[in-house]
N, C-alpha and C positions, 0 to 999 in steps of 0.2 A: 519114171522118177523125174521130178522137177529139178532143173539145173540150179545150182547155188549161184546167187548173185552177190557180188562183192559190195560191202557197205563202205561208202566213200565219204558221206557228208555227216557232220555232227549237227545235232539238233540242240540249239541253245535258246532258252526262254528267259524272259526277264525275271520271273520268280526264281529260277535256278541261279541266275547271276547274283541276285540279292542273298540267297541262302549260302551260296558258295563263298561270297566275300565275307559274310559273317563268320564262316568256319575258318577263314584265312586272316583273321584279325591280327595274328602275330606278324604276318608279313607287312601289313599296313602300318602297324605300330613300329616295327623295325625300320621301315623306310622313313617314317616321320622322325624317329630318333636319329637315324643316319643323316637326314637333312639338317637337323639342328646341330649335330656334331660338326657337319661340314661348314655350316655358317659360323660356328664358334671358332673353328680352325682358321677360316678366312680372316676373322677379326683378330685372332691372336698372332697369326704367322704372316699376314700380309704387311709389308712395310708401310708405315703411314706416309701420306702425301699431304702437304700443306700448300694452300693456294693463296697468294697475296694479291691484293687489288690496288691499282692506281687509276686515277681519273685524269683525262686530258680534255681540255676545252678547245674546240676547233672553231676558229673564227673564219667566216667566209672571206675570200680575198677581194671580192667586189660586190657592190650593192645589188647589181642585176643578178649575179649568181646566187646571192643570198636569198633574193626574192624567189627565184626559181626553186631553190632548195626548200624553202618554206612551203611552197605550193606542192611540191612532190611529197613532202612529209604529211601534209593534210590529206592527200588522196591515197596515202598508204604505200607510196613507193620508196620512202626513206629519203634522207638528206644525201644528195650525191657527194657533197664535200666530205661528210662524215664517212660514207662508204668508201670513198677514195682513201682516206687516211687509215681506215681499218685494213684495206688491202696492202697499204705500204707497211703497216705494223707487222703483218704476217708474211711479207715478201721474203723470198729466200736470201737475197743479198744482205738484208738487215740481220736476219737470224743467223746467217753464216758468220757475220762479224762478231755477234755475241757468242756463238759457239767457240770460235777461235780463242776468245778471252776466258770463257767460263768453263767449258768442258771440251777441250780439243779432241779427246779420245772417244767421245760418244758419237755414234752414227747420227747423221743429220735427220734421218727418218724418225728416230726415237727422240731426238732433241726437240724437234718442232712440235711434238705432241704435248710438250709442257706449256705451250702458249695458246691463248685464245683471247679474242677481243670482241666486244659487242657494243652497240649504241644504247645509251639510256633513252628510254622511250620519250619521243616528242621533245628531245633536247639535242643540242649540238655537242654532247659530251660522250666520250668513249671510255668504257671501262676495260682496262687491260689486266689480264690475269696471267700469272706465271706460277708453276708448281715446282716444289722440291721436297726433299726428305725431311727437312726441319723448317720451322716457322721463320727463323732468322735467314736461312738460305733462300727461302722463297721470296722474302721481302727484298733481299739483296739482288736476286736475279731480276725481279720486277723493276726495281729502280734502275738497274743497269740497262735493261731493255728500253725503258722510257727515255733515258738520257741519250742512248744511241739513236733512238728514233727522232728525237728533237734535233740532234745534230745532222742526221741524215736528211731530214726534211728541209732544214735551212740551206743545206748545200744543193739539194735537188731542185728547190723552187727559186733559186737565185736568178732573177730575170730583171730586165730593164723596161719599166712601164712608161717611159717618156712619150712614146708615140701615142699610147692610149690616153695619156693626160691631155695632150694637145687636141686630140679628137674630141674628148669630152668637153674641153673648154669651148670649142666652136659650137658644139651642139647645145651647151648650156646657155651661151650668149644668144643663139637663135631662139631658144625657148623663152628666154626672158623678154625678148622683143615681142614675141607673140602674146605673152601674158600682158605686157603693157598695152598692146592694141586692144585686147579683149577688155581690160580694165577700163580703158577710156570709153569704149562702147557702152559698157554697163553704167558708168557714171553719167554719160550723156542721156541714156535712156531714163535713169531714175530722176535726173533733173527735169527732163521734159515732162514726165508724168507726175512730178512732185511727190515721189515716193521714197521711202527709206528701206523698208522691208516689205515688198509687195505681198508675199505669202501671208505674213502675219497681219498686215493691214486689211487685206481682203477677207481673211478669216474673221477678224474683229468686226469688219463691216457687215458680214453675214450674221454674226451674233447680234449686232445692233438692229439689223433689219428684222430678225426674228423677234427680238424683244419689242420692237416698235409695232410689229404686226399683232403681238399679244396685247399691247396697250390699246391699239385701235379697237380690237375686238372687245376688250374690257369696257372701254368708254362707250362703244355702241350699245353694249348690254345695259349699262347704267342709264343711257339716254332713253332707251326703249322702256326700261322699268319706270323711270320718272314720267314719261309720256303717259303710260297706263295709269300711274298714280294721279296725274293731273286730270285725266279724263274722269276718273272715279270721283275726285274731289269736286269737279265742276258739276257732275251729275248729282252729287249729294247737296251741293250748294243750291241747286234749283229746287230741291224739295223743301228748303227752309222758307218760312214766311218772309215776304218782302215788306220791310217797313220803310225803306228809303231807297231811292233809285241811285243816289250818288255813289253808294258803295260798290255798285256793279261796274263802275267806270274807273276803279282804282288802277293805276299804272305803276310799273316798277320805276323808282327814281333813277335818274341818269347816274348818280353817284354809285348806285349798286352795280350798274352795268360796267362802269370803270373798274370797280373792285373785282368783278368776275374776270375781266380780261387780265388784271394783275395776278389773280390767283392761278389762272391757267398758265401764265408765263412762269410763275414760281414752281408749279408742278413739273413743267417740262425741265426747268433748270435742276430741280431736285433729282429727277430720274437720270439726267446726264451725269450728275455728280456721283450718284450711286454706282455707276459703271466703273468709276475709277477709284472711289474712296469707300471706306466702311461707313455704316450708318452713324458711328460714334465720332467721325472726323469733324473738326471744327467747321470746315466749309459746309458740310451737310447740315450741321446743327444751326448755322446762321440762317440758311434758307428756310429750314423748318420753323424757326422763330418768326421769320417774316410771314410765312404762310399762316401761322396761328394768329398773328396780329391782324392780317387782312381779313381772315374769316370772322374774327371778333368784331371788327369795324363793320363788316357787312351785316352781321346779326343786329348790331345796334341801329344801323340805318333803317333796316326793315322794321324793327320794333318801333322806332320813333315815328316812321311814316304811318304805320297802322294806328298808333296811339293818337296821333294828331287828327287823322281822318275820323276815327270813331269818337273822339272828343267833340269834334265839330258836329257830327251827326247826333250825338247824344243830347245836344241842346235842343234839337228839333223834336225828337221822339225817343222812346225807350229803345235801347240797343239789345238785339237778340244775342246772348253769349255763345250759343252753338254756331250761329251764323258767323260770328266774329272769329271763333276758333278754326272753322273750316276755311274761312277766307285767309286767315294767317298761314295755315298749312299750305294752301294753294299757292299763295304768293312765294313762300319759301321754296316750294318744289319748282316753280317756274324759274326762280333765280338760280337754283342749283342746275336745272337743265340748261339754262343759257351758259352757265360757266362750263359745263361739260361739253356743250356744242362748240364753244370757243376752243377748248383744249383739243377736241376731236379734229377741228379744222386745221389746227397747227400740226397735229400728228400726221394727218393725211398729206399735208404739204411736204413734210420731211420724208414721208414714205415715198412720194413720187420722185423726190430728188435722189434718194438712195437707189431706187429702181433703175433710174437712168445711169447711175454710176456702175451698178452691178451688171448691167447689160454689156458694158465694155470690159468686164473682168476676164472672160475667157481669152479674148485676143491678147489682152495685156499679159496674162499669165503665160500663154504659149510663147510669146516673144521673149519674155523674161526667162522662161525655162530653157530656151535654146541658148541664150547668152550665158546663163549660169552653168549649163552642162558643158559648154565649150570651155568655160573658165576653169571648172573643176577638173576636167580632163587634162587641161594644160598644167594645172597645179600638181596633179598626180605625176605626170611625166617629168615635170621639173624637179619634184622631190626625189624621184628615182635617179635622175641624172646627178643631182647633188650628192646622193649617197655614193654613187659609182665614182664620182670625181673625188670625193673625200677619201675613199678607200684607195684609189689609184695614187693620190698624193701621199697617203701614208706609206704605201708600198715604195714609192719613189724615195721618200725620206729615209725609211728604214733600210730598204734594199733587199729585204728577205721576208718571206712569209713564215711566221713562227707560231706554231700551236703552243698553248699555255698549259703547263703542268698544274692542274687544279688541285690535286690531292696526291702526294707521294705515297708509296706503299709502306705499310707497317706490318710487323709480324702478326699473322692471324692467331686467334685464340684457340680455334678448333681445327682438327684435320679434316680435309675434304674427302679423304678415303683412307681406310674403309669406313663405311657407315654401319654401325652396329644393328640398328633396327632394320634397315633395308637388307643387310646380309642375312640376319636371322630369318626374316620373312621369306626371302627368296630361297634360302636353304630348306626351310620347313615346307614350302610349297613344292620344291623339287623332290624332296624326300617323300612327301605324301604321294606325289604322282608316281614315283618309282615303286613305292609300296603297293599302290593299286595295281600297277602292271604286274608286279611279282605275284601278288595274290591271285590275279586272274590267271596267270600262267600256271601257278601251282594247282588252282582249281581245275584247269583243263587237264592236267596230268593225273589228277586224283581219280582212281577207278573204284572208289568205295561208293556204295549206294546207301544214301541216308533218306532219300525221299523219292517221289515219283519223277521229279524233274531230273535227278541224276540218272535214273534208268532210261528215261526217254532220250537224254543227251547221248548216253553211251551206245544204246542199241537202236533207238528210233522206233520203239514199239510202244503201244498204248498200255496203260496199267488198268486191268479189268477190275481189280478190287484191292483194298488195303485192310488187312486183318490184324488186330492186336491180340487175338486169342484164337483157339480152334474154331473153325467156322461151324455154324449151325446148318440144319438141313435146308432151310430157306436160302441161306447164302450159297450153299453148294448148288442148289437147283438154279439159282440165278446165274451162276458161272456156267452151268451146262447150257442154259439157253443162250448165253453169250457165245459159247463155242459153236453152237449150231448156226447162230446168225452170222458169225464171222467165217464159218467154214463153208458156206455156200450150199447147204442142203445135202444131197446124196453124192456129191462129188468127192468126198473124202471118207475114209474108212477107219483110220487110226490116228489118235492124238497121243503124243508122248509128253508126259509131264516131266520136266527136268528140274528136280529139286536141287538148287544150288546151295549146298551146305547141309549139315546133319540136322539142323533145326527144321528145315523144310521137308524132311523125309516123312514126318508124321502127317503133314498136310497133304503131301502127294499120295500116300497110301490111303488116307481118308477119302480123297477124291476118287481114287481108282476103285475103291470098294463101294462107292455110292451108286445106288440104282436110281437113275433120274425118273421122275414122274412123267407121265405123258403130257404132251403140250396141250393147252386149251384148244377146244374145238374152233373158237373164233379166230385163233392165230394161224393163218395159213402159211406164213412165211417161215415158221420154224419147222424143221424136219422132224420126223419121228425118231425116237432114240434107237430103235432096232435097226434102222437103215444107216446109222452113222457109226457103227462099229463100237469100239471100247477105248477106254483110257488106259495107257500103259505107262509105268514109271521107269524112267531110264536116267542114267547119269549123262552129263554133257559129253563125256569121252566115249560113250558107247558106240560100237561099230554100226549098229542099226539106226543111228541118229538120222541119217539122210534118207532112210526108207520111209519115214513117217510123212503122212500128208500134212499134218499140222503139228506145231510144237507149242507147248504152254510152259512158261517159266514161272517157277516159284522161288522168289528171292527174299531172303531175310534182310532186315535193315542192318547196315554196318558191314554187309558182305563186300569183299574186295575181289574184283575180277583179276585173274592172272592173264598173262599174255595169250596163252594158247586158247583158253576158254573164250576170251573176248573176240579173238580172230575167228574162231569157229562159229560163234553165235552171229557175228556180223555177216559172215558168208551165208548163213542160213536165215537171214532176216526175212526173206519172202515167205518162209514157212511158219514163222512165229506168229501165232494168233494174238498173243498178248502176254501179260505178266501179272502175277499176284504178289503184292508186297506185304510181307508179314513182319511182325515184331518177334524177335527170337526169345525175349524174356517172357512174353505172354504165351508163346507156344510151348517152350520147354518147361 
């Protein structure tokens, strides 16, 4: 006989957990309701607490300290002056003075919990909070706290800054002398170079040079275009019939050359004025009028010269009109090219002058930058010393460092505790969690079998089949084959079917009276029925229970194990082949 092995571990599957919690919804709902009731009780029975607020402006005692505090605030370290005042606000000596006046019987550990202070972000302002049972008392306590703090700080920071003032005066005088020396150097440098603002003037010169370069390129393009046009006109002129030789020697009158020079000068003057004035300015309009007048005079001179020449020639022989038109266009093109070349020469001269000046710009800027950097550093240091000196003088005159009460406390409109929404939310969450734990515990204690997961958890045995009615011959045959497969061939001789409950008795008797069919020839792993003995029906408390080689359980849904049966089956777990789960309503 095989020794019984104690069953020690429970088998818990996620499907069982879900089904078990669904059957224990009353525990979950009860826990949720309990949590809500607890939250409501906290809201109703917790004494209200009101918290009043006052604001204090903290001025830095010296300029240098203020600068360091601002830097620390920027890098995230907080203002050291404000942090110091917060520590003083919450210090025990100050709170002890307030306790002696306001609540001498209250322990200090409980009394100090009423107070808290924090810095308003990125400002030298402190928000001070004090709590009490009513809004008026909280405002009264906050104002008492702030007034005691102001008096405490004035007494604590009472110092004599005369030595600091004398030191700052000497440093300030030395710094002013350095600034005067640097200012004289910069003035001499600007006078020597004949500059007022080197950076702006050099930037403006660069812009002028770039504009001049564009003008030179534009003039060169126009000259090249006119040169090509003149060459084409000369070639066309040679193709015309020659009626007189005098026309080939026509020359540009000297008056036209003078007007070309004047027009070039006026063009340069107009471009210079456009750099400083708008096109509609009177200065630009005056030069534009002079340009138009010079161009008109040039056109008249050219026309008169051509007319006089052709009038003279026309007396000798007939004038060719095509030849006359080409010659007139050629003459005008040459006049225009001469004017453009004069302008181009003037622009190139200015370009060369500006290039020489710009070559000296890097050294000039480097020297000026050194002087300006030294002067700006001196100005910054001088400004910091001025601030420190003014603060020290103010401390010397006042004699005390006094934080400013920016906003006194007023009675708050709402209580800070309890908070209804937060209390209800926390209570509901706590109750729901307790309900889940209670439901899980109740499910673990429940010995009723409703599905295969309950049976596997209680006994740790597999469920071979689930029947909702009396089994058919095919279902019985399938169970017999399962028994042979689980039994290990010829190593066992008796299987006891244990019907748990009266409804399972019919199924057990039906299985005991069933004659299994022979196994298929192709299945070599299934033993023959004759070599495996027979199925016997026994109750779980039968004395011959432990004599069986294998046990088969037949369990109806809704069956509840008692203590003795459960312990007995757990000890016989190694003998149990499996279980069949039936529905009592379908069987009965």
